[in-house]
C-alpha positions in Angstrom: 11.9 3.0 10.7 11.3 0.2 13.1 9.4 -3.0 12.5 9.5 -4.7 15.9 9.4 -8.1 14.1 11.8 -10.9 13.5 14.0 -11.2 10.5 14.5 -14.1 8.1 11.9 -15.6 5.8 10.1 -18.6 7.2 8.7 -21.6 5.4 5.3 -22.0 4.0 2.4 -22.4 6.3 -0.2 -25.1 7.1 -3.9 -24.6 6.9 -3.8 -22.1 9.8 -1.1 -20.2 8.1 1.6 -21.1 10.7 5.1 -21.7 9.6 6.4 -25.2 9.4 10.1 -25.3 10.4 12.5 -28.2 10.3 14.6 -28.8 13.4 18.0 -27.4 13.4 21.0 -27.7 15.7 20.0 -24.4 17.1 16.3 -25.0 17.5 16.6 -28.6 18.7 13.0 -29.5 17.9 10.0 -28.1 15.9 8.3 -27.4 19.2 11.2 -25.4 20.6 11.7 -23.6 17.3 8.0 -22.6 17.3 8.1 -21.4 20.9 11.1 -19.3 20.1 9.4 -17.9 17.1 6.4 -16.9 19.2 8.6 -15.3 21.8 10.3 -13.1 19.1 7.0 -12.2 17.6 5.8 -8.9 18.9 3.1 -6.6 17.5 4.5 -3.7 15.6 2.9 -0.4 16.8 0.2 1.1 14.6 2.0 4.3 13.8 5.2 2.7 12.5 3.2 0.0 10.7 1.2 2.8 9.0 4.4 4.4 8.0 5.7 1.2 6.5 2.4 0.9 4.6 2.8 4.4 3.1 6.5 3.9 2.3 6.3 0.5 0.6 2.9 0.2 -1.0 2.9 0.3 -4.8 2.5 3.7 -6.4 -0.4 2.3 -8.5 -2.4 2.1 -5.3 -1.9 5.8 -4.6 -1.7 5.2 -0.8 0.5 8.2 -0.4 -2.0 10.4 -2.3 -5.3 8.9 -1.1 -7.5 11.1 1.0 -9.4 8.1 2.2 -6.3 6.8 4.0 -7.0 9.7 6.3 -3.6 10.4 7.8 -1.6 13.5 8.4 1.1 12.2 6.2 -1.1 11.9 3.2 -3.4 14.1 1.1 -4.8 14.0 -2.4 -7.3 12.4 -4.6 -8.5 8.8 -4.9 -6.7 7.9 -8.2 -4.3 5.1 -7.7 -3.3 4.8 -11.4 -2.4 7.7 -13.6 -4.3 8.5 -16.7 -7.7 9.1 -15.1 -8.4 5.4 -14.2 -8.7 4.3 -10.7 -7.0 1.0 -9.8 -10.2 -0.9 -9.4 -11.2 -0.1 -13.0 -8.0 -1.5 -14.3 -8.3 -4.7 -12.2 -11.9 -5.3 -13.4 -10.7 -5.1 -17.1 -11.7 -3.3 -20.3 -14.5 -5.6 -21.5 -13.1 -4.8 -25.0 -11.9 -7.6 -27.4 -8.7 -6.9 -29.2 -8.1 -9.4 -32.0 -4.6 -9.0 -33.3 -1.0 -10.0 -32.8 0.4 -12.6 -30.5 3.7 -14.3 -31.3 1.9 -16.1 -34.1 1.4 -12.8 -35.9 5.0 -12.9 -37.0 5.4 -15.7 -39.6 8.3 -17.9 -38.8 7.7 -20.4 -41.7 9.5 -20.2 -45.0 7.5 -18.7 -47.8 7.3 -16.1 -50.5 6.0 -12.7 -49.4 3.2 -11.6 -51.8 4.0 -8.5 -53.8 0.6 -7.1 -52.6 1.8 -7.3 -49.1 4.9 -5.2 -49.9 2.9 -2.7 -51.9 0.4 -2.3 -49.0 3.2 -1.8 -46.4 5.3 0.7 -48.5 3.1 3.8 -48.1 2.5 3.1 -44.4 6.2 2.6 -43.5 7.6 5.3 -41.2 11.3 5.8 -40.6 14.2 8.2 -40.5 14.9 8.4 -44.2 18.5 9.5 -43.8 19.4 6.6 -41.6 17.3 4.3 -43.8 19.1 5.3 -47.0 22.4 4.5 -45.2 21.1 1.0 -44.5 20.0 0.7 -48.1 23.4 1.6 -49.4 25.1 -0.9 -47.1 22.7 -3.7 -48.2 23.3 -2.9 -51.9 27.1 -3.1 -51.3 27.4 -5.9 -48.8 24.4 -7.9 -49.8 23.7 -9.0 -46.2 23.1 -6.9 -43.1 22.1 -7.7 -39.5 19.4 -5.6 -37.8 19.4 -5.8 -34.0 16.4 -4.7 -31.9 13.7 -5.7 -29.5 10.6 -7.6 -30.4 7.7 -5.7 -32.0 9.7 -2.7 -32.9 9.2 -3.0 -36.7 12.3 -4.9 -37.5 10.6 -7.3 -39.9 8.8 -4.5 -41.7 12.1 -2.6 -42.0 13.7 -5.7 -43.5 10.9 -6.1 -46.0 11.0 -2.4 -46.9 14.8 -2.5 -47.5 14.4 -5.3 -50.0 11.3 -3.5 -51.5 13.3 -0.3 -52.0 16.0 -2.2 -53.7 13.4 -3.4 -56.2 14.2 -7.1 -55.8 11.5 -9.7 -56.4 10.5 -12.3 -55.3 11.1 -11.9 -51.6 11.2 -14.9 -49.4 11.1 -15.4 -45.6 13.4 -18.1 -44.1 12.6 -20.4 -41.3 13.2 -18.8 -37.9 14.8 -21.9 -36.4 17.6 -21.7 -39.0 21.0 -21.9 -37.2 24.0 -19.9 -38.3 25.6 -23.1 -39.7 22.5 -23.8 -41.8 22.3 -20.3 -43.2 23.9 -20.9 -46.6 21.9 -24.1 -47.1 18.7 -22.1 -46.7 19.9 -19.8 -49.4 20.6 -22.7 -51.8 17.0 -23.9 -52.3 16.9 -24.3 -56.0 13.2 -25.2 -56.0 12.3 -21.8 -54.5 14.8 -19.3 -55.8 14.4 -15.7 -54.7 16.2 -12.3 -55.0 15.5 -11.2 -51.5 15.5 -13.0 -48.3 14.4 -12.1 -44.7 15.4 -14.1 -41.7 13.6 -12.9 -38.6 15.0 -13.7 -35.1 17.9 -15.9 -36.2 18.4 -18.7 -33.6 21.7 -18.2 -31.8 23.1 -19.7 -28.6 26.3 -19.0 -26.7 27.8 -22.2 -28.2 26.3 -21.4 -31.7 26.9 -17.8 -32.3 26.6 -16.0 -35.6 30.1 -15.5 -36.8 31.7 -13.6 -39.6 32.5 -16.7 -41.6 28.8 -17.4 -41.7 28.1 -14.0 -43.3 31.0 -14.3 -45.7 29.7 -17.6 -47.0 26.2 -16.2 -47.2 27.6 -13.1 -49.1 29.4 -15.3 -51.6 26.2 -17.3 -52.3 24.0 -14.2 -52.6 26.5 -12.5 -55.0 26.4 -15.6 -57.2 22.6 -15.5 -57.3 22.3 -11.7 -57.4 20.3 -11.8 -54.2 20.1 -9.9 -50.9 19.5 -11.0 -47.2 18.4 -9.1 -44.1 18.7 -10.8 -40.8 17.0 -9.6 -37.7 18.2 -10.6 -34.1 17.3 -9.7 -30.6 19.4 -7.1 -28.7 21.1 -9.9 -26.8 21.8 -12.4 -29.6 25.1 -14.3 -29.7 27.2 -12.5 -32.2 31.0 -13.0 -32.8 33.2 -10.6 -34.8 30.0 -9.1 -36.3 28.8 -5.5 -35.9 25.0 -5.6 -36.0 23.1 -2.4 -36.9 20.8 -1.3 -34.1 17.3 -0.7 -35.4 15.8 2.5 -34.2 12.0 2.2 -34.3 9.8 5.1 -35.4 7.7 6.9 -32.8 4.2 5.5 -32.1 2.6 8.9 -32.9 4.2 8.9 -36.4 3.2 5.3 -37.0 -0.4 5.8 -35.9 -0.8 9.0 -38.0 0.6 7.1 -41.1 -1.7 4.2 -40.7 -4.8 6.3 -39.9 -4.1 8.5 -43.0 -3.7 5.3 -45.0 -7.0 3.9 -43.9 -9.2 7.1 -44.1 -9.3 10.5 -45.9 -7.4 13.4 -44.5 -10.3 15.2 -42.8 -11.4 12.1 -41.0 -7.8 11.2 -40.0 -7.3 14.7 -38.5 -10.6 14.3 -36.5 -9.7 10.8 -35.3 -6.1 11.8 -34.3 -7.5 14.7 -32.2 -9.7 12.4 -30.0 -8.8 12.3 -26.2 -8.5 8.6 -26.4 -5.7 8.9 -28.9 -3.8 11.1 -26.6 -4.3 8.7 -23.8 -3.2 5.8 -25.9 0.0 7.5 -27.1 0.7 8.5 -23.5 1.3 4.8 -22.6 4.1 2.4 -23.5 2.6 0.6 -26.5 4.3 -1.6 -29.1 4.0 -0.9 -32.8 1.8 -3.9 -33.3 -0.6 -2.4 -30.8 -0.4 1.0 -32.6 -1.3 -0.6 -35.9 -4.3 -2.4 -34.3 -5.4 0.9 -32.7 -5.4 2.5 -36.1 -7.7 -0.2 -37.5 -9.9 0.3 -34.5 -10.1 4.0 -35.2 -11.1 3.2 -38.7 -13.9 1.0 -37.5 -15.0 3.8 -35.0 -15.1 6.3 -38.0 -17.2 3.8 -39.9 -19.7 3.4 -37.0 -18.7 -0.2 -36.3 -17.4 0.5 -32.9 -18.5 2.9 -30.1 -16.5 5.6 -28.3 -16.2 3.4 -25.2 -14.3 0.7 -27.1 -11.8 3.3 -28.3 -11.4 4.7 -24.8 -10.6 1.3 -23.3 -8.5 0.0 -26.3 -5.2 0.8 -24.5 -6.2 -1.3 -21.5 -7.6 -4.1 -23.7 -4.3 -4.2 -25.6 -2.5 -4.5 -22.3 -4.8 -7.3 -21.2 -4.0 -9.2 -24.4 -0.3 -8.9 -23.8 -0.7 -10.3 -20.3 -2.8 -13.2 -21.5 -0.2 -13.9 -24.1 2.5 -14.2 -21.6 0.7 -16.9 -19.6 -0.8 -18.7 -22.5 2.5 -19.3 -24.3 4.4 -22.5 -24.0 7.7 -23.1 -22.3 9.6 -22.4 -25.5 8.4 -18.8 -25.6 7.9 -17.9 -22.0 9.5 -20.4 -19.6 8.0 -21.0 -16.2 10.8 -19.2 -14.5 10.1 -16.1 -16.6 6.3 -16.4 -15.8 7.3 -16.5 -12.0 9.4 -13.4 -12.5 6.4 -11.6 -14.2 4.2 -12.4 -11.2 7.0 -11.3 -8.7 7.5 -8.0 -10.6 3.8 -7.4 -10.5 3.9 -7.8 -6.7 7.1 -5.7 -6.3 6.6 -3.2 -9.2 8.9 -0.3 -8.6 10.9 -2.3 -5.9 14.5 -3.3 -5.9 15.3 -5.6 -8.8 17.5 -8.0 -6.8 14.7 -8.5 -4.3 12.2 -9.1 -7.0 14.5 -11.7 -8.7 15.3 -13.4 -5.3 11.6 -13.8 -4.4 10.6 -14.7 -7.9 12.7 -17.9 -7.6 10.7 -18.9 -4.4 7.6 -18.7 -6.6 9.3 -20.6 -9.3 10.1 -23.4 -6.9 6.5 -23.5 -5.7 5.1 -23.6 -9.2 7.5 -26.5 -10.1 6.1 -28.4 -7.1 2.6 -27.8 -8.3 3.3 -29.0 -11.8 5.1 -32.1 -10.5 5.0 -32.9 -6.8 7.6 -35.7 -7.2 10.0 -33.2 -8.7 12.6 -31.6 -6.4 12.5 -27.9 -7.3 15.6 -26.6 -9.0 16.6 -23.0 -9.4 19.4 -22.0 -11.7 21.9 -19.9 -9.7 23.5 -18.2 -12.7 22.8 -17.5 -16.4 19.9 -15.0 -16.0 20.2 -12.0 -18.3 18.6 -9.0 -16.6 18.1 -7.2 -19.9 16.2 -10.1 -21.5 14.0 -10.4 -18.5 13.1 -6.8 -18.4 12.6 -6.7 -22.2 10.1 -9.6 -22.0 8.3 -7.9 -19.1 8.1 -4.5 -20.9 9.9 -3.1 -17.8 12.8 -0.8 -17.0 15.6 -0.6 -14.5 16.5 2.7 -12.8 18.2 3.9 -9.6 16.0 5.4 -6.9 15.8 5.9 -3.2 14.2 3.2 -1.0 13.2 3.8 2.6 14.6 1.2 4.9 15.0 0.6 8.6 18.4 2.3 8.2 17.2 5.3 6.3 16.9 6.1 2.6 19.2 3.9 0.4 19.7 4.2 -3.4 18.9 0.9 -5.0 18.5 -0.4 -8.5 14.8 -0.8 -9.1 12.6 -2.4 -11.7 9.2 -1.4 -12.8 6.7 -2.0 -15.7 6.8 0.7 -18.3 3.0 0.8 -18.0 1.8 1.2 -14.4 -1.4 -0.8 -15.1 0.5 -4.1 -15.9 0.9 -5.2 -12.3 -2.8 -4.9 -11.6 -4.0 -6.6 -14.8 -1.4 -9.4 -14.4 -2.3 -10.3 -10.8 -6.0 -10.5 -11.7 -5.2 -12.6 -14.7 -3.1 -15.1 -12.8 -5.5 -15.4 -9.9 -8.8 -15.6 -11.8 -7.6 -16.9 -15.2 -5.2 -19.6 -14.0 -6.7 -21.2 -10.9 -4.2 -24.1 -11.0 -1.5 -21.6 -9.9 -3.4 -20.7 -6.7 -1.8 -23.3 -4.4 1.7 -22.1 -5.4 0.7 -18.5 -5.1 -0.8 -19.0 -1.6 2.3 -20.8 -0.4 4.5 -18.0 -1.8 2.4 -15.2 -0.3 2.7 -16.9 3.1 6.5 -16.9 2.7 6.4 -13.2 2.0 4.2 -12.5 5.0 6.7 -14.2 7.2 9.7 -12.3 5.8 11.5 -10.0 8.1 11.7 -7.0 5.6 8.8 -4.5 5.8 8.9 -3.9 2.1 8.3 -7.6 1.4 5.4 -8.0 3.9 3.8 -4.8 2.6 3.9 -6.1 -1.0 2.5 -9.4 0.1 -0.5 -7.3 1.5 -0.8 -5.2 -1.6 -0.8 -8.3 -3.8 -3.5 -9.9 -1.8 -5.5 -6.7 -1.9 -5.6 -6.9 -5.7 -6.6 -10.6 -5.5 -9.4 -9.6 -3.0 -10.7 -7.0 -5.4 -10.8 -9.6 -8.2 -12.2 -12.4 -6.2 -13.1 -11.6 -2.6 -14.6 -14.9 -1.4 -11.6 -17.0 -2.6 -9.0 -14.6 -1.3 -10.7 -14.3 2.1 -10.9 -18.1 2.5 -7.4 -18.9 1.2 -5.3 -16.1 2.4 -6.7 -13.2 4.5 -8.7 -15.2 7.1 -6.0 -17.8 7.8 -3.6 -14.9 8.4 -6.0 -13.1 10.6 -6.6 -16.2 12.8 -2.9 -16.9 13.1 -1.4 -16.5 16.6 1.6 -14.7 15.1 1.2 -10.9 15.0 3.2 -10.4 11.9 0.7 -12.4 9.9 -2.2 -10.6 11.5 -0.6 -7.3 10.5 -0.3 -8.4 6.9 -4.0 -9.2 6.9 -4.6 -5.8 8.3 -2.7 -4.1 5.5 -4.3 -6.4 2.9 -7.8 -5.4 4.0 -6.8 -1.7 4.2 -5.5 -1.7 0.7 -8.4 -3.8 -0.7 -10.8 -1.2 0.8 -8.8 1.6 -0.8 -9.2 -0.2 -4.1 -13.0 -0.3 -3.4 -13.2 -4.0 -2.8 -16.7 -4.8 -1.6 -17.8 -5.4 2.0 -14.6 -4.6 3.9 -16.4 -2.4 6.6 -19.0 -5.1 7.2 -16.3 -7.8 7.5 -14.6 -5.5 10.2 -17.8 -4.9 12.1 -18.5 -8.7 12.2 -14.9 -9.5 13.3 -14.7 -6.8 16.0 -17.8 -8.1 17.6 -16.9 -11.7 17.5 -15.0 -14.0 20.0 -12.0 -14.9 17.9 -9.1 -12.9 19.3 -7.1 -12.9 16.0 -10.1 -11.6 14.0 -10.9 -9.0 16.6 -7.2 -7.8 16.6 -7.2 -7.4 12.8 -10.5 -5.6 12.8 -9.4 -3.1 15.4 -6.1 -2.3 13.7 -7.8 -2.0 10.3 -10.3 0.5 11.9 -7.4 2.8 12.7 -6.3 2.9 9.1 -9.6 3.2 7.2 -11.9 4.6 9.9 -11.3 8.2 9.0 -13.9 8.0 6.1 -16.6 7.1 8.7 -15.4 8.2 12.1 -18.6 8.0 14.1 -19.3 4.4 13.2 -15.6 3.5 13.6 -15.4 5.0 17.1 -18.7 3.3 18.1 -17.2 0.0 16.9 -14.0 0.6 18.9 -16.1 1.5 22.0 -18.1 -1.7 21.7 -14.9 -3.7 21.4 -13.5 -2.0 24.5 -16.6 -2.8 26.5 -16.5 -6.4 25.3 -12.9 -6.6 26.3 -13.7 -5.4 29.9 -16.7 -7.6 30.2 -14.5 -10.6 29.4 -12.1 -9.9 32.2 -12.8 -11.9 35.4 -11.5 -10.4 38.7 -9.4 -13.6 39.2 -8.0 -13.7 35.6 -4.7 -15.5 35.2 -1.6 -13.7 34.1 -1.8 -14.8 30.4 -5.4 -13.6 30.2 -4.5 -10.3 31.7 -1.7 -9.8 29.3 -4.0 -10.6 26.4 -6.4 -8.0 27.7 -3.7 -5.4 28.0 -2.5 -6.1 24.5 -6.0 -5.8 23.0 -6.6 -2.5 24.8 -3.2 -1.3 23.4 -4.4 -2.0 19.9 -7.7 -0.3 20.5 -5.8 2.8 21.9 -3.5 2.8 18.9 -6.4 2.9 16.5 -7.9 5.9 18.3 -4.4 7.4 18.1 -4.4 7.1 14.3 -7.8 8.6 14.0 -6.8 11.6 16.2 -3.8 12.2 13.9 -6.0 11.9 10.7 -7.6 14.5 8.6 -10.8 14.1 10.5 -9.1 14.7 13.9 -11.5 17.5 15.0 -14.5 15.4 14.5 -12.8 12.4 16.3 -11.9 14.7 19.2 -15.4 15.9 19.5 -16.8 12.4 19.6 -14.3 11.3 22.2 -15.2 14.3 24.4 -18.9 13.5 24.0 -18.6 10.1 25.4 -15.6 10.5 27.7 -17.5 9.9 30.9 -19.9 7.2 29.7 -18.1 4.3 31.5 -14.7 3.1 32.4 -13.8 1.2 29.2 -14.7 4.2 27.1 -12.9 6.5 29.4 -9.7 4.4 29.3 -9.9 4.1 25.6 -10.2 7.8 24.9 -7.4 8.7 27.3 -5.0 5.9 26.2 -5.6 6.8 22.6 -5.0 10.5 23.3 -1.8 9.9 25.2 -0.5 7.6 22.5 -1.2 10.4 19.9 0.7 12.8 22.2 3.8 10.7 21.8 4.1 11.2 18.0 6.6 13.8 16.7 7.0 15.7 13.5 8.7 13.5 10.9 9.2 10.9 13.8 12.3 12.8 14.9 13.3 12.5 18.6 13.2 16.3 19.1 10.5 17.0 16.5 7.5 19.1 17.5 4.7 16.9 19.0 1.9 16.6 16.5 -0.8 17.1 19.1 0.9 20.2 20.4 1.1 21.7 16.9 -2.6 20.9 16.5 -3.3 22.7 19.8 -1.3 25.8 18.7 -3.0 26.0 15.3 -6.5 25.6 16.8 -5.8 28.2 19.5 -4.5 30.7 17.0 -7.5 30.2 14.8 -10.0 30.2 17.7 -11.0 26.6 17.0 -12.8 24.3 19.4 -10.0 21.7 19.3 -7.7 23.6 21.6 -10.2 23.5 24.5 -10.9 19.8 23.8 -7.2 18.9 23.9 -6.8 20.8 27.2 -9.7 18.9 28.7 -8.2 15.6 27.7 -5.0 16.6 29.2 -6.6 17.4 32.5 -8.7 14.2 32.5 -5.5 12.1 31.9 -3.6 13.9 34.6 -6.5 13.5 37.1 -7.1 9.8 36.4 -5.0 7.6 38.7 -4.7 5.0 35.9 -3.2 7.5 33.5 -1.5 10.1 35.7 2.0 8.5 35.5 1.9 8.3 31.7 0.5 11.7 31.3 3.2 13.3 33.6 5.9 11.4 31.7 4.6 12.7 28.3 4.2 16.3 29.5 7.8 16.2 30.8 8.9 14.9 27.3 7.1 17.9 25.7 9.0 20.2 28.1 12.3 18.7 26.9 11.3 19.1 23.3 10.5 22.7 24.0 14.0 23.1 25.4 15.4 22.7 21.8 12.4 24.0 19.7 11.3 27.6 20.2 8.0 26.9 18.3 7.1 24.1 20.8 8.0 26.4 23.6 5.6 29.0 22.5 2.9 26.4 22.0 3.5 24.8 25.4 3.4 28.2 27.1 -0.1 28.7 25.7 -1.2 25.2 26.7 0.0 25.0 30.3 -2.3 27.7 31.6 -5.3 25.8 30.1 -4.4 22.8 32.2 -4.9 24.8 35.4 -8.4 25.2 36.7 -7.9 24.4 40.3 -5.2 25.0 43.0 -4.3 21.3 42.9 -3.8 21.4 39.2 -1.5 24.5 39.7 0.6 22.7 42.3 0.9 19.7 40.1 2.0 21.6 37.0 4.4 23.9 38.8 5.9 20.9 40.6 6.5 19.1 37.2 8.3 22.2 35.8 10.5 22.5 38.9 11.5 18.9 39.1 11.6 17.9 35.4 15.0 16.6 34.3 16.8 17.4 31.1 18.0 15.0 28.5 21.1 14.1 30.6 18.8 13.1 33.5 20.4 15.6 35.8 20.2 19.3 35.3 16.7 20.7 34.6 16.1 22.2 31.2 16.3 26.0 31.0 13.0 26.2 29.3 11.2 24.9 32.5 11.9 28.1 34.4 10.6 30.2 31.5 7.5 28.1 31.2 6.9 28.6 35.0 6.4 32.3 34.3 3.6 31.4 32.0 1.5 29.8 34.8 -1.3 31.9 36.2 -0.5 33.5 39.6 3.3 33.0 39.1 5.4 35.4 41.1 
């Protein structure tokens, strides 16, 4: 994999999107640094750029399985998100209100738990009875136990049920902010005596851990009063010389079934649990609080208070509520740095964890500047707990292969457990928290300037989601500044952003391209032309017509006495046009594209050059991009010839036209020679080329040209001719 683009991340851009660099000893001045940057900036060819887009786009967008992407590397349906929802539906939201939970749902104030609450919870409680009886025996003997587990896994309910099973009353909850040193004091409240205590999420720090002496003192006090205590802590709480019991939550299906049966009669419960929406809900990663809320929604559905649509979208609505909760909570609950990590994980979902964490700190610095422009951004270097971060994000870490410029490499990746979170989160931040936009725009510009293909691609995929959610703002703030930039790498990110936005069904992308391709701005025209090659397969006739119009416009703008810079710009633009034709010729609609090219081949010089340049570019592509892989166009020819298709004759005609045209003869002979060298190592290519070469000969001059090529072609070493050349000579008509 090659990128053709420079390496290190650059600074944030100005209004035009161009990087602002400070002078360094190496650069000398901003002007010299900018000039050096421009010299290093070269356009990545369309084929390798397309490969990067396939390799590094989020799985939720389904680029590798989207027929609309139209390439020979991809096939499949148009669903970017599993579970029967396309990505656009997820971004637009569920339109369902879910009133439940939030951090406030767990009471952290001290108070007596009503007996009615305990009686209501008891028949609904689901657990492994063997393990639970073991906990009960320990509590009865030791009077205090510590349960460790993640938030919203039923730890508090388990603690209450342990005390309920013991038969103690009253039961009192203690203040969450109680420190280990204050524990005994909380148990000594003579004004509010109790026989059972629950302390949820005991506050511990590295300098204030929960130690064994704290529990011994609490046990002594509890024994004196004949009381019991259950403490719950997070999986990463600071504990010293204490063995906490890890709480194993019950399965969501069991909890849902228990709650539904507790809310309805058995026949109704069976009918509700058999609904397709229930299977969809249970197939997702939902917390127990969401399961309980879903059970109540099913009850309302059974009573006719809610429709089937609201049940079907409940899972997505619960997810939206979680995302809103993350960004509405204050610094104590979800610090700004964690919010930045959540946004970065949404952008790099399924990417390397270290990369996500690195780039999230760039966003964190930008957000700090937005909150207080006078503050110098500070990013803690150490002290980040990976497990805590991923637990908050409802994410997982796992090893997997990542395609890089140096081949596949195993990396530690991070991804949301629910593949819809990234889409929902990006939409929520962009449309629900506009004050974050300046920081997000600066951050995205930094990503667009990064030297790593994965980073640039994820910048594009992030912007695509934003464009779907709010096209006018995203075009004005991000995509159009990138498209107008004089730096090719930024233009390419704009190309990918528009491509992915179109695959998500964002509105008006084709009309934007048509407008840009016919305009006078070189940057906008460049972006439109490159984007045509990626999405044009779904409307090939209109796309080829737009490319022909752009080619004619490019020729019309060339004066006979044009300066070298202008001539170079013309050459670059024609290369981009040809590369877009190349992608279309290698797409799933290649036969239709070939027929259209042949129909207009001789209309005029711009169209003629466009067709032949695009064809020869396509001829250079090999299977799996391997040096000695079979040429894709040669394989296409062989397949068509064997099936009696029209494409074989069309491919031969384009070859003859390229070989006969003085502007393309040199390139055509070079590529045909390369095909001969491939055939020397690949018998399949040899057979296909032996079938093609006779079709290139319709005159004596063409016979002389082809036979001369086979007699003079050099092998890989540049000296001895390949042995296959002599064998191919025998395939020519009239050979003796």
